VOGU-3710 file (C-alpha; in Angstrom, 3 decimals, decimal comma):
1> mrvplfaele> -14,370/-20,531/-18,984  -12,264/-23,247/-17,314  -13,019/-26,222/-19,626  -12,240/-24,505/-22,949  -9,249/-22,765/-21,342  -7,696/-26,074/-20,322  -8,302/-27,409/-23,816  -6,440/-24,425/-25,301  -3,519/-24,802/-22,895  -2,346/-27,983/-24,623
11> hvripairfp> -1,787/-26,167/-27,905  -0,599/-22,649/-27,014  2,829/-21,360/-27,950  4,521/-19,180/-25,320  6,110/-16,215/-27,160  9,849/-15,673/-26,721  11,028/-12,432/-25,079  14,406/-11,138/-26,252  16,539/-8,297/-24,900  19,145/-6,239/-26,808
21> wrgacapdve> 21,760/-6,949/-24,125  23,398/-9,942/-22,471  22,960/-11,145/-18,910  25,412/-12,520/-16,355  25,429/-14,905/-13,401  27,127/-14,934/-10,010  29,242/-17,975/-9,118  28,430/-20,707/-6,579  24,722/-20,958/-7,415  24,433/-24,456/-5,955
31> qleetmlawa> 25,871/-23,311/-2,631  23,424/-20,393/-2,538  20,589/-22,824/-3,217  21,659/-25,310/-0,559  22,048/-22,582/2,083  18,680/-21,066/1,169  16,835/-24,383/1,436  18,357/-25,032/4,859  17,446/-21,521/6,005  13,858/-21,870/4,756
41> sqhglfptae> 13,467/-25,214/6,545  14,891/-23,766/9,752  12,310/-20,936/9,635  9,368/-23,256/8,997  8,658/-22,091/5,453  8,123/-25,654/4,188  5,099/-26,981/6,136  5,116/-30,320/4,261  7,461/-32,449/2,169  5,427/-31,456/-0,879
51> hrargerary> 6,144/-27,785/-0,192  9,849/-28,573/0,166  9,818/-30,347/-3,206  8,064/-27,364/-4,780  10,732/-25,049/-3,373  13,522/-27,226/-4,735  11,983/-27,287/-8,231  11,727/-23,482/-8,230  15,525/-22,922/-8,149  15,287/-19,509/-6,498
61> aafaarsfph> 19,079/-19,189/-6,225  19,330/-19,340/-10,024  16,995/-16,326/-10,150  18,899/-14,285/-7,547  22,340/-15,079/-8,989  21,280/-13,957/-12,463  19,420/-10,865/-11,289  22,214/-9,671/-8,958  25,347/-11,126/-10,612  27,808/-8,692/-8,975
71> aapallqait> 26,504/-8,744/-5,380  28,859/-9,546/-2,505  28,364/-13,112/-1,176  26,641/-12,206/2,105  24,276/-9,761/0,411  23,526/-12,212/-2,398  22,623/-14,903/0,132  20,253/-12,490/1,884  18,697/-11,612/-1,483  18,359/-15,304/-2,372
81> dftawlfivd> 16,634/-16,031/0,938  14,350/-13,037/0,444  13,445/-14,186/-3,070  12,476/-17,623/-1,771  10,572/-16,103/1,172  8,513/-13,856/-1,093  7,466/-16,628/-3,468  6,712/-19,057/-0,632  4,595/-16,746/1,528  2,823/-15,300/-1,516
91> dlfvdrvdpl> 1,756/-18,841/-2,422  0,766/-19,759/1,129  -1,296/-16,684/1,966  -2,279/-14,850/-1,241  -1,974/-16,512/-4,638  -2,760/-20,159/-4,050  -5,495/-19,989/-1,437  -9,164/-19,115/-1,468  -9,728/-15,329/-1,517  -11,170/-15,084/2,002
101> nantlsqlsa> -8,720/-17,434/3,706  -8,917/-16,596/7,401  -5,139/-16,347/7,802  -4,434/-13,822/5,062  -5,012/-10,611/7,023  -3,193/-11,842/10,118  -0,171/-12,850/8,060  0,061/-9,700/5,936  -0,388/-7,377/8,922  2,261/-9,336/10,851
111> fldvldlges> 4,698/-8,693/7,993  3,852/-4,968/8,136  4,696/-4,997/11,852  8,107/-6,528/11,149  8,829/-3,775/8,613  7,473/-0,933/10,756  8,438/-1,989/14,274  11,546/-4,067/13,587  10,315/-7,010/15,631  8,107/-10,069/15,445
121> apeplvgeqa> 5,269/-10,962/17,810  5,898/-13,029/20,979  4,105/-15,896/19,202  5,189/-15,238/15,601  3,172/-16,401/12,595  4,609/-18,368/9,694  7,292/-16,406/7,864  7,390/-13,594/10,417  10,745/-14,442/12,010  12,183/-15,289/8,594
131> lqdicrrlkd> 11,327/-11,786/7,354  12,789/-10,275/10,519  16,019/-12,173/9,834  16,100/-10,937/6,223  15,552/-7,337/7,318  18,293/-7,592/9,941  20,776/-8,864/7,357  19,810/-6,284/4,744  20,266/-3,482/7,268  23,891/-4,591/7,615
141> hlspehfsrf> 24,383/-3,528/3,976  21,980/-0,582/3,635  21,623/2,894/5,126  18,290/3,629/6,862  17,095/5,590/3,816  18,147/2,799/1,482  16,396/0,158/3,590  13,244/2,306/3,544  13,085/1,891/-0,259  13,021/-1,876/0,164
151> ahgmrmwags> 10,541/-1,665/3,062  8,159/0,550/1,106  8,150/-1,943/-1,763  7,292/-4,683/0,707  4,496/-2,671/2,309  3,013/-2,053/-1,120  3,233/-5,768/-1,929  1,288/-6,574/1,246  -1,270/-3,796/0,718  -1,846/-4,515/-2,972
161> agmqivgqvl> -2,445/-8,171/-2,096  -5,654/-6,886/-0,507  -6,601/-5,192/-3,766  -5,888/-8,427/-5,636  -8,157/-10,340/-3,270  -10,909/-7,742/-3,694  -10,613/-8,348/-7,447  -11,078/-12,060/-6,835  -14,128/-11,479/-4,642  -15,766/-9,432/-7,411
171> rtplalrpyr> -15,631/-12,552/-9,641  -15,507/-10,540/-12,845  -12,381/-9,941/-14,939  -10,504/-6,757/-14,140  -10,114/-4,166/-16,841  -6,518/-3,931/-18,001  -5,886/-0,493/-16,495  -6,616/-1,392/-12,839  -4,900/-4,748/-13,406  -1,689/-3,010/-14,513
181> airrhtggvn> -1,746/-0,671/-11,506  -2,199/-3,527/-9,024  0,332/-5,754/-10,819  3,039/-3,101/-10,408  3,026/-3,982/-6,726  1,769/-7,563/-6,287  4,679/-8,965/-8,288  7,250/-8,028/-5,637  9,546/-6,401/-8,208  9,846/-3,058/-6,406
191> psmalidaat> 11,603/-4,309/-3,242  14,037/-6,257/-5,427  14,866/-3,226/-7,591  15,530/-1,235/-4,428  18,505/-3,535/-3,756  20,199/-3,246/-7,161  22,494/-0,322/-6,379  23,564/-1,972/-3,120  24,376/-5,146/-5,071  26,478/-3,242/-7,606
201> gapltpeeyy> 28,383/-1,380/-4,897  27,388/1,983/-6,386  24,507/3,371/-4,284  22,389/6,187/-5,667  21,536/9,319/-3,746  17,857/9,717/-2,770  17,596/12,563/-5,280  18,796/10,277/-8,070  16,715/7,276/-7,052  13,478/9,264/-6,886
211> hpalerlrvh> 14,107/11,365/-9,982  10,983/11,147/-12,190  12,996/9,861/-15,183  14,432/7,000/-13,131  11,034/6,246/-11,627  9,700/5,823/-15,184  12,507/3,362/-15,936  11,565/1,321/-12,870  7,934/1,241/-13,998  9,092/-0,164/-17,372
221> vnniaawgnd> 11,171/-2,822/-15,598  8,232/-3,701/-13,379  5,930/-4,095/-16,364  8,450/-6,171/-18,320  9,056/-8,577/-15,441  5,437/-8,806/-14,225  3,973/-9,316/-17,688  6,797/-11,727/-18,547  5,762/-13,671/-15,461  2,200/-13,680/-16,811
231> lhsihteahe> 3,531/-15,613/-19,809  5,642/-18,021/-17,761  2,884/-18,754/-15,266  0,026/-19,296/-17,699  -0,246/-23,036/-16,968  -0,193/-22,685/-13,194  -2,478/-19,653/-13,001  -5,087/-21,421/-15,106  -5,281/-23,958/-12,258  -5,289/-21,454/-9,387
241> pdqrrnmali> -8,429/-20,638/-7,362  -8,824/-17,402/-9,376  -7,931/-16,848/-13,046  -8,439/-13,117/-13,402  -5,051/-11,684/-12,466  -2,983/-12,381/-15,556  -2,763/-10,104/-18,598  -3,073/-12,932/-21,115  -6,107/-14,390/-19,331  -7,775/-10,967/-19,012
251> haaqghslqe> -7,278/-10,349/-22,744  -8,644/-13,808/-23,537  -11,702/-13,126/-21,361  -12,562/-10,172/-23,610  -13,473/-12,482/-26,492  -10,022/-13,479/-27,736  -8,336/-16,843/-27,867  -5,753/-17,729/-25,245  -3,022/-17,608/-27,896  -4,116/-14,092/-28,825
261> gldytarrih> -3,916/-13,166/-25,140  -0,350/-14,471/-24,945  0,684/-12,695/-28,162  -0,883/-9,434/-26,966  1,081/-9,679/-23,705  4,335/-10,316/-25,592  3,757/-7,257/-27,796  3,203/-5,099/-24,708  6,451/-6,411/-23,185  8,478/-5,605/-26,293
271> eeihafqaea> 6,949/-2,098/-26,366  8,124/-1,642/-22,759  11,636/-2,886/-23,617  11,843/-0,371/-26,460  10,605/2,441/-24,172  13,119/1,449/-21,488  16,014/1,642/-23,932  14,887/4,955/-25,395  14,475/6,599/-21,975  17,657/5,091/-20,507
281> aplertgrke> 19,917/6,458/-23,259  19,855/10,175/-22,279  20,265/9,298/-18,586  23,340/7,208/-19,372  24,863/10,016/-21,440  24,585/12,622/-18,695  24,403/10,670/-15,409  27,096/9,805/-12,894  28,862/6,464/-13,053  26,647/5,196/-10,218
291> lrtfinglre> 23,514/6,003/-12,215  24,858/4,232/-15,310  25,733/1,226/-13,163  22,218/1,158/-11,707  20,618/1,245/-15,152  22,822/-1,635/-16,230  21,724/-3,401/-13,039  18,101/-2,974/-14,116  18,968/-4,649/-17,420  20,665/-7,536/-15,629
301> wmsgyqdwgd> 17,626/-7,919/-13,379  15,287/-8,183/-16,390  17,392/-10,674/-18,321  18,096/-12,579/-15,085  14,397/-13,061/-14,429  13,738/-14,015/-18,035  16,550/-16,596/-18,188  15,387/-18,127/-14,899  11,797/-18,358/-16,138  12,821/-19,757/-19,537
311> mftqryssky> 15,563/-22,209/-18,640  15,997/-22,996/-14,967  12,847/-23,033/-12,868  10,100/-25,621/-12,895  7,867/-23,419/-10,769  5,594/-22,784/-13,759  5,944/-26,156/-15,458  2,718/-27,604/-16,891  3,881/-30,964/-15,512  3,385/-29,772/-11,918
321> aaqdtrgdgv> 0,644/-27,190/-12,461  -2,271/-29,182/-11,079  -0,521/-30,370/-7,904  1,389/-27,151/-7,132  -1,647/-24,859/-7,281  -4,023/-26,734/-5,028  -5,345/-24,551/-2,224  -2,605/-24,004/0,339  -4,886/-23,729/3,378  -2,425/-25,626/5,522
331> fesrassleh> -2,477/-23,075/8,434  -5,994/-22,716/8,549  -26,547/-2,129/18,088  -24,642/-0,263/19,996  -26,008/3,056/18,631  -28,706/3,251/21,307  -26,097/3,406/24,104  -23,999/6,149/22,502  -25,930/8,896/24,288  -24,631/7,695/27,654
341> iryptftfpw> -20,968/7,291/26,797  -18,378/9,302/28,739  -15,818/10,550/26,257  -12,231/10,989/27,448  -10,415/14,305/27,443  -6,826/14,280/26,246  -4,329/16,864/27,419  -0,815/17,250/26,090  2,378/18,530/27,727  2,705/21,163/25,009
351> sgacapfaeg> 0,501/23,933/23,685  -1,096/24,227/20,293  -1,506/27,082/17,822  -3,611/28,025/14,814  -2,739/29,840/11,595  -4,686/33,111/11,266  -6,331/32,345/7,917  -8,360/29,206/8,728  -11,732/30,536/7,573  -10,301/31,987/4,362
361> veqeslrwar> -8,650/28,751/3,242  -11,812/26,867/4,246  -13,990/28,874/1,874  -11,431/28,823/-0,918  -11,120/25,049/-0,598  -14,869/24,541/-0,960  -14,810/26,708/-4,106  -11,898/24,652/-5,446  -13,772/21,412/-4,757  -16,818/22,686/-6,663
371> aqglilsekh> -14,654/23,684/-9,626  -13,000/20,232/-9,620  -16,337/18,417/-9,643  -15,873/16,941/-6,165  -19,145/18,351/-4,780  -22,080/16,291/-6,038  -25,067/18,053/-4,484  -26,019/20,740/-2,006  -26,411/18,040/0,636  -22,920/16,800/-0,162
381> larhargkyg> -21,587/20,355/0,125  -23,293/20,862/3,482  -21,708/17,717/4,911  -18,193/18,722/3,958  -18,717/22,352/4,949  -19,509/20,977/8,418  -16,127/19,225/8,340  -14,215/22,515/8,768  -11,089/21,086/7,146  -9,497/24,527/6,832
391> wlmarcypha> -9,465/24,707/10,614  -7,920/21,231/10,835  -5,032/22,232/8,595  -4,584/25,648/10,223  -4,223/23,929/13,605  -1,988/21,106/12,333  0,338/23,409/10,346  0,135/26,687/12,294  3,509/28,018/11,046  3,094/27,251/7,326
401> drelvqlftd> 2,544/30,013/4,793  -0,955/30,525/3,443  -0,262/28,921/0,063  0,899/25,736/1,775  -2,038/25,630/4,201  -4,371/26,122/1,238  -2,741/23,222/-0,589  -2,963/20,998/2,482  -6,623/21,935/3,002  -7,484/21,099/-0,603
411> fvlwyfivdd> -5,735/17,753/-0,186  -7,526/16,877/3,060  -10,912/17,869/1,608  -10,175/15,678/-1,442  -9,087/12,845/0,838  -12,204/12,871/3,020  -14,484/13,028/-0,032  -12,878/10,155/-1,946  -12,309/8,020/1,172  -16,022/8,300/1,971
421> lfvdrvdavt> -17,131/7,595/-1,597  -14,678/4,822/-2,450  -14,055/2,992/0,826  -15,595/4,037/4,139  -19,186/4,987/3,457  -20,170/2,534/0,732  -20,718/-1,213/0,606  -17,411/-2,975/1,079  -16,951/-4,153/-2,516  -18,425/-2,714/-5,713
431> qetlpnltai> -17,377/-2,943/-9,343  -16,005/0,602/-9,055  -13,780/0,067/-6,011  -10,618/-1,105/-7,741  -10,784/1,202/-10,789  -11,231/4,183/-8,453  -8,324/3,264/-6,178  -5,945/2,246/-8,964  -6,619/5,510/-10,811  -5,129/7,310/-7,798
441> ldvidfnhtt> -2,053/5,080/-7,937  -1,689/5,903/-11,635  -1,749/9,656/-10,958  1,042/9,233/-8,387  3,111/6,988/-10,648  2,625/8,754/-14,010  1,745/12,395/-13,126  -1,185/12,576/-15,531  -4,796/11,456/-15,817  -6,386/9,240/-18,416
451> atprfgeaaf> -8,399/10,638/-21,328  -11,580/9,983/-19,335  -10,613/10,604/-15,691  -12,480/8,882/-12,906  -14,066/10,846/-10,076  -11,468/12,854/-8,155  -8,619/11,947/-10,492  -8,133/15,403/-12,050  -8,414/17,081/-8,642  -5,735/14,806/-7,242
461> ldicqrmrar> -3,451/15,521/-10,192  -3,846/19,243/-9,449  -2,837/18,604/-5,823  0,170/16,505/-6,836  1,426/19,051/-9,331  1,188/21,812/-6,742  3,006/19,558/-4,243  5,773/18,820/-6,757  6,229/22,575/-7,263  6,925/22,977/-3,523
471> ldpehferfa> 8,911/19,773/-2,824  11,979/18,172/-4,386  11,465/14,668/-5,901  12,638/12,704/-2,847  10,518/14,861/-0,540  7,458/14,413/-2,758  8,100/10,662/-2,790  7,598/10,537/0,996  4,107/11,977/0,492  3,513/9,699/-2,515
481> qgirlwgsaa> 4,449/6,603/-0,519  1,871/7,518/2,101  -0,816/7,838/-0,579  0,124/4,531/-2,203  -0,028/2,803/1,166  -3,446/4,313/1,899  -4,785/3,173/-1,491  -3,387/-0,336/-1,254  -4,234/-0,829/2,426  -7,834/0,082/1,577
491> glqilcnlmk> -7,948/-3,306/-0,140  -6,923/-4,996/3,102  -9,541/-2,978/4,997  -12,216/-4,151/2,563  -11,029/-7,720/3,033  -11,322/-7,162/6,789  -14,927/-6,011/6,337  -15,726/-9,217/4,464  -14,431/-11,417/7,291  -16,932/-12,689/9,842
501> eplaypsyea> -14,530/-12,745/12,763  -13,150/-9,539/14,318  -9,498/-8,755/13,686  -6,858/-9,363/16,300  -5,524/-6,111/17,740  -2,045/-6,376/16,121  -3,589/-6,860/12,674  -5,913/-3,917/13,194  -3,101/-1,660/14,379  -0,926/-2,532/11,385
511> lrryvggvlp> -3,713/-1,759/8,880  -4,874/1,370/10,680  -1,407/2,930/10,376  -2,114/3,324/6,669  -5,870/3,420/6,034  -6,292/6,448/8,302  -4,573/8,706/5,757  -2,426/10,381/8,437  0,973/9,280/7,079  0,967/11,431/3,900
521> cltlcdaana> -0,005/14,445/6,010  2,812/13,890/8,497  5,424/13,667/5,730  4,727/17,375/5,117  5,401/18,559/8,684  8,977/19,540/7,898  7,929/21,584/4,849  5,566/23,509/7,119  8,259/24,264/9,716  12,060/24,395/9,399
531> gkvpadeyhq> 12,386/22,776/5,979  13,060/19,303/4,636  14,656/16,817/7,030  17,679/15,274/5,263  16,966/11,783/3,974  19,582/10,092/6,154  17,947/11,607/9,252  14,310/11,170/8,174  14,656/7,428/7,557  16,332/6,610/10,867
541> fdvqrllhht> 14,438/3,953/12,781  13,675/6,223/15,762  12,280/8,964/13,508  10,028/6,442/11,765  8,873/5,079/15,129  8,052/8,641/16,200  5,846/8,863/13,109  4,124/5,642/14,167  3,446/7,007/17,670  1,938/10,139/16,118
551> iniviwnndi> -0,258/8,109/13,779  -1,464/5,872/16,619  -2,356/8,853/18,816  -4,339/10,532/16,053  -6,131/7,499/14,617  -7,064/5,857/17,921  -8,327/9,227/19,125  -10,284/9,334/15,864  -11,685/5,876/16,636  -13,325/7,397/19,692
561> hsmavetlhp> -14,539/10,527/17,923  -15,956/8,639/14,939  -17,538/5,592/16,574  -21,078/7,008/16,361  -20,787/7,494/12,608  -18,877/4,267/12,005  -21,574/2,132/13,629  -23,803/3,264/10,745  -21,312/2,917/7,882  -22,491/0,471/5,188
571> sqvrnmvslh> -19,056/-1,173/5,332  -19,256/-1,439/9,151  -15,650/-0,314/9,492  -14,031/-1,847/12,532  -12,171/0,408/14,917  -10,376/-0,168/18,198  -13,478/0,591/20,269  -15,700/-1,823/18,350  -13,020/-4,538/18,326  -12,910/-4,390/22,132
581> varghplqeg> -16,711/-4,531/22,301  -16,730/-7,540/19,941  -14,762/-9,447/22,588  -17,630/-9,158/25,055  -16,919/-5,798/26,738  -19,416/-2,922/27,176  -19,070/0,062/24,873  -17,798/2,295/27,687  -15,003/-0,185/28,389  -14,116/-0,094/24,681
591> vdftarrvqe> -13,825/3,691/24,851  -11,777/3,575/28,053  -9,463/0,875/26,688  -8,812/2,950/23,561  -8,190/6,074/25,641  -5,591/4,227/27,723  -3,815/3,142/24,552  -3,755/6,770/23,347  -2,280/7,956/26,653  0,417/5,256/26,475
601> eilmfqqras> 1,360/6,390/22,976  1,565/10,039/24,089  4,025/9,027/26,816  6,138/6,986/24,364  6,057/9,861/21,860  7,426/12,294/24,423  10,168/9,945/25,578  11,356/9,165/22,056  11,060/12,786/20,901  13,148/14,024/23,829
611> rlehgasqql> 15,934/11,584/22,958  15,856/12,532/19,301  15,900/16,283/19,882  19,309/16,091/21,543  21,779/16,550/18,722  19,100/16,754/16,025  19,389/19,073/13,065  17,282/22,238/13,019  15,086/20,615/10,367  14,449/17,518/12,480
621> rgfisglrdw> 13,617/19,622/15,540  11,150/21,549/13,372  9,672/18,267/12,136  9,182/16,967/15,685  7,543/20,259/16,632  5,294/19,791/13,607  4,272/16,322/14,805  3,282/17,836/18,156  1,253/20,481/16,297  -0,512/17,702/14,382
631> ihgynewanv> -1,424/15,719/17,488  -2,711/18,802/19,314  -4,325/20,269/16,205  -6,322/17,151/15,353  -7,613/16,888/18,917  -8,690/20,552/19,021  -10,387/20,277/15,611  -12,296/17,158/16,625  -13,396/18,648/19,965  -14,069/22,251/18,939
641> dtqryalhha> -14,428/22,814/15,194  -15,830/19,925/13,196  -19,255/18,329/13,045  -18,038/15,482/10,847  -18,555/13,043/13,725  -21,548/14,753/15,382  -24,167/12,320/16,661  -27,082/14,394/15,325  -25,718/14,056/11,770  -24,744/10,401/12,131
651> eqdpddngvl> -27,961/8,950/10,688  -27,875/10,987/7,464  -24,143/11,304/6,761  -22,624/7,809/6,704  -24,205/6,224/3,618  -22,685/7,171/0,250  -24,005/4,213/-1,736  -25,024/5,378/-5,209  -23,993/8,987/-4,614  -21,716/9,023/-7,656
661> lapadtpsra> -24,469/7,516/-9,821  -27,661/9,301/-8,789  -27,260/11,515/-5,730  -30,749/12,953/-5,845  -32,660/9,714/-6,289  -30,652/7,053/-4,486  -32,437/5,644/-1,394  -30,709/5,880/1,943  -29,430/2,834/3,759  -32,397/2,965/6,125
671> qrqsntsvsg> -34,810/3,123/3,155  -33,088/0,164/1,486  -33,386/-1,866/4,674  -37,063/-1,001/5,168  -37,791/-1,988/1,546  -36,103/-5,385/1,904  -38,277/-8,320/2,898  -36,906/-10,358/5,777  -38,100/-13,487/3,997  -35,651/-12,701/1,166
//
């Protein structure tokens, strides 16, 4: 494809994008630019003179000043520095490097640590301290809840980068639907939009920001900007290591000319502009002044990006395309001993409980799964019946009403089924991986399925609609963010599985916070106890760190429980035990090391929880009690109830390759290996 594509590039016409409104620009753009370049140099973001020249040609201050024309000077400088940081690190570690660059996972997980823990490592990686500085400055202007909007957008950018890389590894063009879902997050538009109301001086309430109508407007803005970037960047992306992440190029790969791909993209953008205007009008008629100001800020952001791309930046210039897009690699059986392992016993300085209807919700959930098409065979049913997920939820939410425990059980059953089939218990990358994961993102973002839903899609929509009936929009968004982070971080986990070298512990810990699927469950602990924790309390740093302690306790405990099964997974999922073993330690030492880490987290949980409970609202005290229930409940379920991780089922349970295609006839992993000649 590359030779004819380059030939077409000389003759294509980039369509013009026009908006039915005017833009604006903040003053002192040159001063913003000069300060940003000095800041980026100070933080080591320009590894060579060539990178510095590329940064100067980009004119990132012209973008920020036009997208946030009314921001106060200090905030605008922070936004300008963030804009430059995002473009620079995206080039260095995602876009303009080979897909399996060894530094990618370390860098992205380090950025997650900055967002989650508020600190950089003792020996920080490139861009890590710069991001910490940006976050510190933004927090001077934002409430904890407001900063969490920005942070979630950044986490999704990092996680979806893994999905993008998986798409590159597949070496076949993405279909447009999964491309659109991934592009909503890889473009970095969401964290920028989260700052608009701060820049206008008219902050929205959480209820307004997460209202479904306003979420739809933000999706339109995201599409307009991301697809507009696809037009601007056509010359550079044709030279990049991978050419399959651009709407125009994807359309061209389906048998169309490159010009037809560009024209198709422009039509889609104008459709989104029309939809934005139509859906904004009723909100502006009835909304508060702050909401009207925010919507106008979205318009300024769109026209600001477009003007920058059309008139000011040379980032996408055909003149520099070949030199700017060169690879940026400038930072370049155990199973037999499992029978003899001593497993640790964890005790907690609090007692647990169990709702009285565990067995009833268990049976009802299995019936629901059958009706939703989630159970593929009698063997499949037997495996998940052994899971005893009703008991897990009854122990983790012992004070919730039966309807809520039933909903949570259905969700957890759905989660274990799709996580096994899409990520954990199949080969690391298949042609179905991205369409399956992005379909889940679409359900969260659009609240409906496609005309031909993928496996599990309709069941998940049913769960989400029942959740929305019990939670207000901002409360549901906490759950939704956890799901998005699980889906996007799965891409990073798959990338990890493709790497030959074991992960460093900090990278593993950052990824495991999300791929374990615990976060969306924990966001529901307040609903199951004393009611919703107010947003300003929930998003406080100490409350979020308490969530992280809880997640670490549960998932590292799970690493011990599940190691027998995970040694047989086709994807060879790495966990804390196996990472320790990969560094030359015996398996028992890996188990003991992980157990010590769990005990340390329990101690830190108790210390932080005790501080928080003094002066906390009734809802927050109920939430903290719910976190304790979750920690205790998971441990009891794993030790007493479930056979999901039982050694005597380990050989038959872990391999789900081909289950969705031909469950009765697909050979097991062991059969595939025995049928494969060692001579190749």
